[in-house]
C-alpha positions as CSV (number, residue, x, y, z in Angstrom):
1,M,-43.0,-38.2,14.5
2,G,-43.2,-39.9,17.9
3,T,-40.6,-41.4,20.1
4,R,-37.5,-42.7,18.4
5,R,-35.2,-45.4,19.6
6,L,-31.6,-45.6,18.4
7,T,-28.9,-48.1,19.1
8,I,-25.5,-47.0,20.2
9,G,-22.4,-49.3,19.9
10,R,-19.3,-50.3,18.1
11,S,-21.1,-52.3,15.4
12,S,-21.6,-50.6,12.0
13,E,-25.2,-51.8,12.3
14,C,-25.9,-49.4,15.2
15,D,-27.6,-46.0,14.6
16,I,-24.8,-44.2,16.4
17,V,-21.4,-45.8,16.0
18,L,-18.7,-45.3,18.6
19,A,-15.4,-46.7,17.3
20,D,-13.7,-47.6,20.6
21,P,-12.8,-51.0,21.9
22,S,-14.3,-50.2,25.3
23,V,-17.8,-49.9,23.7
24,S,-19.8,-53.1,23.1
25,R,-21.0,-54.0,19.7
26,V,-24.6,-53.0,20.7
27,H,-23.9,-51.1,23.9
28,A,-27.1,-49.1,24.7
29,E,-30.4,-47.8,23.4
30,L,-31.2,-44.1,23.2
31,T,-34.8,-42.9,23.3
32,V,-35.5,-39.5,21.9
33,S,-39.0,-38.0,22.6
34,D,-40.8,-35.4,20.5
35,D,-40.1,-32.8,23.2
36,G,-36.4,-33.4,23.0
37,S,-36.1,-35.4,26.2
38,L,-33.6,-38.2,26.3
39,A,-33.4,-41.6,28.0
40,V,-30.7,-44.3,27.7
41,A,-30.8,-48.0,28.6
42,D,-27.8,-50.3,28.8
43,R,-28.0,-53.4,26.5
44,K,-26.0,-55.7,28.8
45,S,-22.7,-54.1,27.7
46,T,-19.4,-55.4,29.0
47,S,-18.0,-52.0,30.2
48,G,-21.3,-50.5,31.4
49,T,-23.2,-47.4,30.8
50,F,-22.8,-44.5,33.2
51,L,-24.8,-41.3,33.8
52,V,-22.4,-38.5,34.6
53,Q,-23.9,-35.8,36.9
54,N,-21.7,-33.0,38.2
55,G,-18.6,-34.9,37.0
56,E,-19.5,-38.1,38.9
57,P,-20.2,-41.2,36.9
58,R,-22.9,-43.6,38.2
59,R,-23.5,-47.0,36.6
60,I,-27.1,-47.3,35.3
61,A,-29.4,-49.9,33.7
62,A,-31.7,-47.2,32.4
63,S,-32.1,-43.4,33.1
64,K,-33.4,-40.2,31.8
65,I,-30.8,-37.7,30.7
66,A,-31.1,-34.0,31.6
67,P,-29.5,-31.1,29.8
68,G,-26.0,-30.6,31.1
69,E,-25.5,-34.3,31.9
70,A,-23.4,-36.8,30.0
71,V,-23.4,-40.5,29.4
72,R,-20.3,-42.7,29.4
73,F,-20.4,-45.8,27.1
74,G,-17.3,-47.8,28.1
75,S,-14.6,-45.0,28.1
76,M,-16.5,-42.8,25.5
77,E,-18.4,-39.9,27.0
78,L,-21.1,-38.0,25.2
79,T,-23.0,-35.0,26.5
80,A,-26.8,-34.7,26.2
81,A,-26.3,-32.1,23.5
82,E,-24.0,-34.4,21.5
83,L,-26.5,-37.2,21.8
84,L,-29.3,-35.0,20.5
85,K,-27.1,-33.8,17.6
86,A,-26.3,-37.3,16.6
87,A,-29.9,-38.4,16.9
88,A,-31.1,-35.5,14.8
89,E,-29.3,-36.8,11.7
90,P,-32.3,-37.8,9.4
91,S,-30.5,-40.8,8.0
92,L,-30.4,-42.3,11.5
93,S,-34.1,-42.5,12.0
94,K,-35.1,-46.0,12.9
95,D,-38.6,-45.5,11.4
96,M,-37.1,-44.4,8.1
97,R,-34.8,-47.5,8.1
98,Q,-37.8,-49.8,8.6
99,E,-39.7,-48.3,5.7
100,Q,-36.9,-48.6,3.2
101,P,-35.7,-51.8,1.5
102,L,-32.2,-52.9,2.3
103,S,-30.9,-51.6,-1.0
104,D,-32.3,-48.1,-0.3
105,R,-30.8,-47.7,3.2
106,P,-28.3,-44.9,3.7
107,A,-24.7,-46.0,3.1
108,P,-22.6,-46.7,6.2
109,Q,-20.7,-43.5,5.5
110,A,-23.8,-41.5,6.5
111,R,-23.5,-42.8,10.0
112,R,-21.9,-40.7,12.7
113,V,-18.9,-41.8,14.8
114,R,-16.8,-40.3,17.5
115,C,-13.2,-39.6,16.4
116,E,-10.3,-40.4,18.7
117,C,-10.1,-36.7,19.5
118,G,-13.7,-36.7,20.7
119,T,-15.4,-34.9,17.9
120,I,-18.6,-36.5,16.4
121,K,-18.2,-36.7,12.6
122,Q,-19.6,-38.6,9.5
123,M,-18.0,-42.1,9.2
124,G,-15.4,-42.1,6.5
125,T,-14.7,-38.4,6.5
126,V,-11.7,-36.4,7.8
127,C,-12.2,-35.0,11.3
128,P,-12.6,-31.2,11.1
129,D,-10.8,-30.8,14.5
130,C,-7.8,-33.1,14.3
131,G,-7.6,-34.2,10.6
132,A,-7.8,-37.9,11.4
133,R,-9.9,-40.2,9.2
């Protein structure tokens, strides 16, 4: 399968959508390796990308992400496990999107977003934790 690169941001064109005004349209790029290792790179976002280690955020341009760490995009924070889970969604594969014509791409509802309560859910569905849309 190889290394996958996914965009993270507020835009519906991103692979992982974070619906929060503190998140830039295309905020960062997540790299997922075959071995499950993660790295993130800021894409010149307005609010910055921060690696959170032991509860302390540190602004980064690019960094590897270890298990147990988290990344803050604007005011939205995702753990390494949450990022891996969001990246594992088959419809989010960048390679898959490049091979498919525009008309065959997954519908925007197949994308994952972070609810206001913090849960990652499919876009357009009811949140299983708080019931919000």
